[in-house]
GUVEXKOL-123061 format. One record per residue: residue number from 1; residue in one letter; x, y, z of N, C-alpha, C, O in turn. Coordinates in steps of 0.05 Angstrom, whole numbers, padded with zeros to 5 digits. Atoms other than C-alpha are relative to their C-alpha. Last residue first. Example, Ala and Ser with C-alpha at 12.3 -4.5 7.8 and 13.67 -1.06 7.14 Angstrom:
2
+-----+---------+--------+--------+--------+--------+--------+--------+--------+--------+--------+--------+--------+--------+
! num ! residuo !   n.px !   n.py !   n.pz !  ca.px !  ca.py !  ca.pz !   c.px !   c.py !   c.pz !   o.px !   o.py !   o.pz !
+-----+---------+--------+--------+--------+--------+--------+--------+--------+--------+--------+--------+--------+--------+
!   2 !       s ! -00016 ! -00024 ! -00001 !  00273 ! -00021 !  00143 ! -00015 !  00022 !  00014 ! -00005 !  00044 !  00018 !
!   1 !       a !  00018 ! -00024 !  00000 !  00246 ! -00090 !  00156 !  00018 !  00024 !  00000 !  00039 !  00024 !  00013 !
+-----+---------+--------+--------+--------+--------+--------+--------+--------+--------+--------+--------+--------+--------+
This chain:
103
+-----+---------+--------+--------+--------+--------+--------+--------+--------+--------+--------+--------+--------+--------+
! num ! residuo !   n.px !   n.py !   n.pz !  ca.px !  ca.py !  ca.pz !   c.px !   c.py !   c.pz !   o.px !   o.py !   o.pz !
+-----+---------+--------+--------+--------+--------+--------+--------+--------+--------+--------+--------+--------+--------+
! 103 !       g ! -00010 !  00010 ! -00025 !  00672 !  01133 ! -00380 ! -00017 !  00003 !  00022 ! -00009 ! -00005 !  00044 !
! 102 !       l ! -00017 ! -00020 ! -00013 !  00657 !  01177 ! -00440 !  00011 ! -00009 !  00027 !  00025 !  00005 !  00041 !
! 101 !       k ! -00027 !  00000 !  00013 !  00631 !  01123 ! -00486 !  00019 !  00019 !  00014 !  00043 !  00020 !  00007 !
! 100 !       d ! -00014 !  00023 ! -00010 !  00571 !  01112 ! -00439 !  00028 ! -00002 ! -00012 !  00046 ! -00015 !  00000 !
!  99 !       l ! -00014 ! -00008 ! -00025 !  00548 !  01183 ! -00455 !  00017 ! -00023 !  00011 !  00038 ! -00019 !  00023 !
!  98 !       t ! -00027 !  00012 ! -00001 !  00533 !  01159 ! -00526 !  00015 !  00008 !  00025 !  00040 !  00006 !  00025 !
!  97 !       g !  00001 !  00025 ! -00015 !  00457 !  01169 ! -00529 !  00027 ! -00014 !  00002 !  00029 ! -00038 !  00004 !
!  96 !       t ! -00004 !  00023 !  00019 !  00462 !  01220 ! -00585 !  00001 ! -00026 !  00015 !  00005 ! -00047 !  00002 !
!  95 !       a !  00020 ! -00001 !  00022 !  00433 !  01279 ! -00546 !  00002 ! -00024 ! -00019 ! -00018 ! -00032 ! -00031 !
!  94 !       e !  00026 !  00006 ! -00011 !  00474 !  01261 ! -00484 ! -00021 ! -00001 ! -00022 ! -00038 ! -00019 ! -00021 !
!  93 !       a !  00000 !  00028 ! -00008 !  00539 !  01257 ! -00523 ! -00027 ! -00008 !  00012 ! -00037 ! -00030 !  00006 !
!  92 !       l !  00000 !  00016 !  00025 !  00524 !  01323 ! -00556 ! -00001 ! -00029 !  00006 ! -00016 ! -00044 ! -00006 !
!  91 !       l !  00028 ! -00001 !  00010 !  00505 !  01354 ! -00489 ! -00002 ! -00015 ! -00026 ! -00023 ! -00028 ! -00032 !
!  90 !       y !  00017 !  00016 ! -00017 !  00572 !  01333 ! -00461 ! -00028 ! -00002 ! -00010 ! -00040 ! -00024 ! -00012 !
!  89 !       y ! -00006 !  00028 !  00005 !  00609 !  01360 ! -00521 ! -00017 ! -00019 !  00018 ! -00026 ! -00039 !  00008 !
!  88 !       f !  00009 !  00006 !  00027 !  00575 !  01428 ! -00517 !  00004 ! -00030 ! -00005 ! -00014 ! -00044 ! -00014 !
!  87 !       t !  00029 !  00001 ! -00001 !  00587 !  01432 ! -00442 ! -00012 ! -00009 ! -00026 ! -00029 ! -00027 ! -00027 !
!  86 !       v !  00006 !  00024 ! -00016 !  00661 !  01416 ! -00450 ! -00030 ! -00004 !  00002 ! -00040 ! -00026 ! -00001 !
!  85 !       r ! -00006 !  00024 !  00015 !  00667 !  01465 ! -00508 ! -00007 ! -00025 !  00016 ! -00019 ! -00044 !  00005 !
!  84 !       g ! -00023 !  00014 ! -00009 !  00633 !  01522 ! -00471 !  00004 ! -00027 ! -00014 ! -00016 ! -00041 ! -00018 !
!  83 !       k !  00006 !  00028 ! -00005 !  00582 !  01559 ! -00513 !  00026 ! -00015 !  00007 !  00044 ! -00019 ! -00009 !
!  82 !       h ! -00025 !  00014 ! -00005 !  00594 !  01633 ! -00505 ! -00006 ! -00029 !  00007 ! -00010 ! -00035 !  00031 !
!  81 !       n ! -00020 ! -00009 !  00018 !  00535 !  01669 ! -00537 !  00027 ! -00015 !  00003 !  00041 ! -00019 ! -00017 !
!  80 !       v ! -00025 ! -00001 ! -00015 !  00480 !  01629 ! -00505 !  00023 !  00007 ! -00019 !  00029 ! -00007 ! -00038 !
!  79 !       g ! -00001 ! -00024 ! -00016 !  00414 !  01646 ! -00538 !  00025 !  00003 !  00017 !  00030 !  00024 !  00029 !
!  78 !       k !  00008 ! -00024 !  00014 !  00402 !  01576 ! -00563 !  00000 !  00024 !  00018 ! -00009 !  00023 !  00041 !
!  77 !       m ! -00017 ! -00022 ! -00009 !  00439 !  01525 ! -00521 ! -00006 !  00026 ! -00014 !  00009 !  00046 ! -00013 !
!  76 !       k !  00000 !  00000 ! -00029 !  00385 !  01471 ! -00527 !  00016 !  00024 !  00011 !  00008 !  00036 !  00032 !
!  75 !       e !  00027 ! -00008 ! -00008 !  00374 !  01486 ! -00601 ! -00001 !  00004 !  00031 ! -00013 !  00023 !  00041 !
!  74 !       l !  00003 ! -00028 !  00007 !  00448 !  01484 ! -00615 ! -00027 !  00010 !  00008 ! -00029 !  00033 !  00017 !
!  73 !       v ! -00015 ! -00016 ! -00020 !  00453 !  01419 ! -00576 ! -00003 !  00029 ! -00006 ! -00006 !  00046 !  00012 !
!  72 !       k !  00014 !  00001 ! -00026 !  00397 !  01387 ! -00617 !  00014 !  00017 !  00021 !  00001 !  00031 !  00036 !
!  71 !       a !  00024 ! -00017 !  00003 !  00429 !  01410 ! -00683 ! -00016 !  00001 !  00026 ! -00027 !  00022 !  00034 !
!  70 !       i ! -00009 ! -00028 ! -00002 !  00495 !  01381 ! -00660 ! -00023 !  00019 ! -00002 ! -00025 !  00039 !  00012 !
!  69 !       g ! -00006 ! -00006 ! -00028 !  00461 !  01314 ! -00647 !  00009 !  00029 !  00003 !  00001 !  00042 !  00023 !
!  68 !       a !  00026 !  00000 ! -00014 !  00430 !  01312 ! -00717 !  00005 !  00008 !  00030 ! -00011 !  00023 !  00041 !
!  67 !       e !  00014 ! -00025 !  00009 !  00497 !  01331 ! -00749 ! -00026 !  00003 !  00015 ! -00033 !  00025 !  00024 !
!  66 !       a ! -00014 ! -00023 ! -00013 !  00533 !  01277 ! -00708 ! -00014 !  00026 ! -00007 ! -00019 !  00043 !  00011 !
!  65 !       a !  00008 !  00001 ! -00029 !  00482 !  01224 ! -00728 !  00013 !  00024 !  00014 !  00000 !  00036 !  00032 !
!  64 !       e !  00029 ! -00006 ! -00001 !  00491 !  01243 ! -00802 ! -00009 !  00001 !  00030 ! -00023 !  00020 !  00038 !
!  63 !       a !  00004 ! -00029 !  00005 !  00567 !  01245 ! -00798 ! -00029 !  00009 !  00004 ! -00034 !  00030 !  00014 !
!  62 !       s ! -00001 ! -00006 !  00029 !  00568 !  01176 ! -00766 ! -00004 !  00030 ! -00003 ! -00013 !  00044 !  00015 !
!  61 !       l !  00024 ! -00007 !  00015 !  00582 !  01175 ! -00692 !  00005 !  00003 ! -00030 !  00026 !  00011 ! -00038 !
!  60 !       g !  00004 !  00020 !  00020 !  00639 !  01138 ! -00657 ! -00025 !  00005 ! -00017 ! -00038 ! -00014 ! -00027 !
!  59 !       l !  00027 !  00012 ! -00004 !  00634 !  01180 ! -00594 ! -00007 ! -00021 ! -00021 ! -00026 ! -00036 ! -00018 !
!  58 !       k !  00005 !  00008 ! -00028 !  00708 !  01196 ! -00587 ! -00026 ! -00014 !  00003 ! -00029 ! -00033 !  00019 !
!  57 !       k ! -00022 !  00015 ! -00013 !  00731 !  01196 ! -00659 ! -00006 ! -00009 !  00028 !  00000 ! -00032 !  00035 !
!  56 !       a ! -00008 !  00024 !  00015 !  00668 !  01214 ! -00698 !  00021 ! -00016 !  00016 !  00018 ! -00041 !  00018 !
!  55 !       a !  00023 !  00017 !  00005 !  00635 !  01263 ! -00650 !  00008 ! -00026 ! -00014 ! -00002 ! -00047 ! -00007 !
!  54 !       f !  00012 !  00012 ! -00024 !  00699 !  01292 ! -00622 ! -00022 ! -00020 ! -00006 ! -00022 ! -00042 !  00004 !
!  53 !       g ! -00019 !  00005 ! -00022 !  00734 !  01304 ! -00688 ! -00013 ! -00015 !  00022 ! -00014 ! -00040 !  00023 !
!  52 !       d ! -00021 !  00018 !  00009 !  00694 !  01301 ! -00752 !  00020 ! -00008 !  00021 !  00035 ! -00027 !  00018 !
!  51 !       r !  00011 !  00024 !  00012 !  00630 !  01330 ! -00723 !  00021 ! -00020 ! -00007 !  00019 ! -00044 !  00000 !
!  50 !       v !  00013 !  00015 ! -00022 !  00664 !  01380 ! -00676 ! -00010 ! -00027 ! -00011 ! -00007 ! -00048 !  00001 !
!  49 !       t ! -00021 !  00010 ! -00018 !  00711 !  01401 ! -00732 ! -00012 ! -00016 !  00023 ! -00001 ! -00037 !  00030 !
!  48 !       a ! -00011 !  00023 !  00015 !  00652 !  01408 ! -00780 !  00022 ! -00013 !  00017 !  00025 ! -00038 !  00017 !
!  47 !       l !  00020 !  00022 ! -00003 !  00618 !  01452 ! -00728 !  00009 ! -00025 ! -00014 !  00005 ! -00047 ! -00005 !
!  46 !       e ! -00001 !  00009 ! -00028 !  00680 !  01496 ! -00726 ! -00018 ! -00024 !  00005 ! -00010 ! -00043 !  00018 !
!  45 !       k ! -00026 !  00015 ! -00003 !  00684 !  01500 ! -00802 !  00003 ! -00011 !  00028 !  00012 ! -00034 !  00032 !
!  44 !       p !  00003 !  00027 !  00011 !  00610 !  01520 ! -00805 !  00025 ! -00018 !  00003 !  00023 ! -00042 !  00007 !
!  43 !       d ! -00022 !  00006 !  00019 !  00623 !  01579 ! -00759 ! -00003 ! -00029 ! -00010 !  00002 ! -00048 !  00006 !
!  42 !       s !  00006 ! -00013 !  00026 !  00560 !  01606 ! -00726 !  00021 ! -00005 ! -00021 !  00019 !  00004 ! -00044 !
!  41 !       a !  00023 !  00012 !  00014 !  00562 !  01556 ! -00669 ! -00006 !  00012 ! -00027 ! -00019 !  00000 ! -00044 !
!  40 !       s !  00012 ! -00021 !  00015 !  00632 !  01578 ! -00647 ! -00022 ! -00012 ! -00017 ! -00017 ! -00023 ! -00039 !
!  39 !       v !  00008 !  00009 !  00026 !  00649 !  01527 ! -00594 ! -00014 !  00023 ! -00014 ! -00034 !  00034 ! -00003 !
!  38 !       l !  00028 ! -00006 !  00007 !  00688 !  01555 ! -00535 ! -00005 ! -00012 ! -00028 !  00013 ! -00016 ! -00044 !
!  37 !       s !  00016 !  00013 ! -00020 !  00752 !  01530 ! -00501 ! -00030 !  00004 ! -00005 ! -00047 ! -00006 !  00009 !
!  36 !       s !  00005 !  00029 !  00007 !  00789 !  01544 ! -00566 ! -00016 ! -00014 !  00022 ! -00024 ! -00037 !  00018 !
!  35 !       d !  00014 !  00004 !  00025 !  00780 !  01619 ! -00558 ! -00006 ! -00029 ! -00006 ! -00028 ! -00036 ! -00014 !
!  34 !       a !  00028 ! -00009 ! -00001 !  00796 !  01624 ! -00484 ! -00015 ! -00005 ! -00026 ! -00038 ! -00014 ! -00025 !
!  33 !       n !  00003 ! -00023 !  00017 !  00859 !  01582 ! -00491 ! -00029 !  00008 !  00000 ! -00046 ! -00008 ! -00006 !
!  32 !       r ! -00016 ! -00022 ! -00012 !  00872 !  01535 ! -00433 ! -00003 !  00026 ! -00015 !  00000 !  00048 ! -00004 !
!  31 !       l !  00017 ! -00014 ! -00019 !  00816 !  01488 ! -00456 !  00014 !  00024 !  00014 !  00001 !  00040 !  00027 !
!  30 !       a !  00018 ! -00018 !  00015 !  00856 !  01468 ! -00517 ! -00017 !  00017 !  00019 ! -00025 !  00039 !  00012 !
!  29 !       i ! -00011 ! -00026 !  00000 !  00909 !  01438 ! -00470 ! -00018 !  00021 ! -00015 ! -00015 !  00045 ! -00010 !
!  28 !       g ! -00027 ! -00007 ! -00008 !  00868 !  01377 ! -00457 !  00007 !  00029 ! -00001 ! -00007 !  00046 !  00010 !
!  27 !       c ! -00006 ! -00027 !  00010 !  00804 !  01369 ! -00496 !  00028 !  00009 !  00007 !  00041 !  00023 ! -00009 !
!  26 !       y ! -00001 !  00002 !  00029 !  00801 !  01293 ! -00483 !  00008 !  00027 ! -00013 !  00025 !  00028 ! -00031 !
!  25 !       k ! -00025 !  00013 !  00007 !  00819 !  01303 ! -00410 !  00003 ! -00002 ! -00030 !  00025 !  00002 ! -00041 !
!  24 !       v ! -00021 ! -00019 ! -00007 !  00763 !  01354 ! -00401 !  00027 ! -00012 ! -00008 !  00044 !  00001 ! -00019 !
!  23 !       i ! -00001 ! -00020 !  00021 !  00716 !  01307 ! -00438 !  00022 !  00020 !  00005 !  00037 !  00028 ! -00014 !
!  22 !       s ! -00010 !  00013 !  00024 !  00733 !  01249 ! -00391 !  00002 !  00020 ! -00023 !  00021 !  00020 ! -00039 !
!  21 !       n ! -00029 !  00003 ! -00004 !  00724 !  01294 ! -00330 !  00013 ! -00012 ! -00025 !  00035 ! -00004 ! -00034 !
!  20 !       v ! -00011 ! -00027 !  00003 !  00654 !  01312 ! -00355 !  00031 ! -00001 !  00002 !  00045 !  00012 ! -00014 !
!  19 !       a !  00002 ! -00007 !  00028 !  00638 !  01239 ! -00363 !  00011 !  00027 ! -00006 !  00026 !  00031 ! -00025 !
!  18 !       a ! -00020 !  00016 !  00014 !  00663 !  01222 ! -00293 !  00000 !  00007 ! -00030 !  00022 !  00008 ! -00043 !
!  17 !       e ! -00026 ! -00013 ! -00005 !  00624 !  01280 ! -00263 !  00021 ! -00015 ! -00015 !  00040 ! -00003 ! -00026 !
!  16 !       s ! -00020 !  00018 ! -00012 !  00560 !  01252 ! -00294 !  00027 !  00014 !  00002 !  00038 !  00024 ! -00018 !
!  15 !       a ! -00024 !  00006 !  00016 !  00508 !  01305 ! -00307 !  00020 ! -00017 !  00015 !  00025 ! -00013 !  00039 !
!  14 !       n ! -00011 !  00025 ! -00011 !  00445 !  01301 ! -00265 !  00025 ! -00009 ! -00015 !  00031 ! -00033 ! -00017 !
!  13 !       p ! -00003 ! -00001 ! -00029 !  00424 !  01374 ! -00276 !  00013 ! -00025 !  00012 !  00026 ! -00024 !  00033 !
!  12 !       a !  00004 !  00028 ! -00007 !  00437 !  01371 ! -00352 !  00005 ! -00003 !  00030 !  00027 ! -00010 !  00039 !
!  11 !       y !  00016 !  00012 !  00022 !  00432 !  01441 ! -00380 ! -00008 ! -00029 !  00007 ! -00029 ! -00039 ! -00002 !
!  10 !       k !  00021 ! -00020 !  00007 !  00457 !  01484 ! -00322 ! -00019 ! -00012 ! -00020 ! -00043 ! -00005 ! -00021 !
!   9 !       r !  00025 !  00005 ! -00016 !  00492 !  01420 ! -00299 ! -00021 !  00021 ! -00003 ! -00043 !  00018 !  00006 !
!   8 !       v !  00015 !  00022 !  00013 !  00543 !  01427 ! -00356 ! -00027 ! -00004 !  00015 ! -00047 ! -00009 !  00002 !
!   7 !       d !  00011 ! -00010 !  00025 !  00565 !  01494 ! -00329 ! -00017 ! -00021 ! -00014 ! -00039 ! -00015 ! -00024 !
!   6 !       a !  00022 ! -00019 ! -00007 !  00573 !  01468 ! -00258 ! -00013 !  00011 ! -00025 ! -00037 !  00014 ! -00026 !
!   5 !       l !  00023 !  00016 ! -00009 !  00613 !  01408 ! -00284 ! -00024 !  00019 !  00006 ! -00046 !  00012 ! -00001 !
!   4 !       y !  00011 !  00013 !  00024 !  00660 !  01454 ! -00323 ! -00025 ! -00016 !  00008 ! -00045 ! -00015 ! -00006 !
!   3 !       d !  00013 ! -00020 !  00017 !  00670 !  01499 ! -00263 ! -00013 ! -00012 ! -00024 ! -00035 ! -00005 ! -00032 !
!   2 !       s !  00027 ! -00004 ! -00010 !  00683 !  01438 ! -00218 ! -00015 !  00022 ! -00016 ! -00040 !  00021 ! -00018 !
!   1 !       m !  00017 !  00022 !  00008 !  00743 !  01419 ! -00260 ! -00029 !  00005 !  00008 ! -00047 !  00000 ! -00008 !
+-----+---------+--------+--------+--------+--------+--------+--------+--------+--------+--------+--------+--------+--------+
């Protein structure tokens, strides 16, 4: 758990441990697989999954708001080849002002 928090804090130094824990619980078993624990920013299908899954279901975002948030996260994590799913989701919630929905 602390590894996820440490990674998130590289981008958001005051990241909420409770919010990170909520994302880890949401992702569940997917985090056990190296491939599914990362977000492939170059794959449009992957970004659509983030938009239509986590952003819509957990954060309650419209497709447009999710797309705008994803663009902000991609800019913030530019140059990072292995974008951790937990970090990506946290930054998406932060960018869209929906951190309060994570507990």
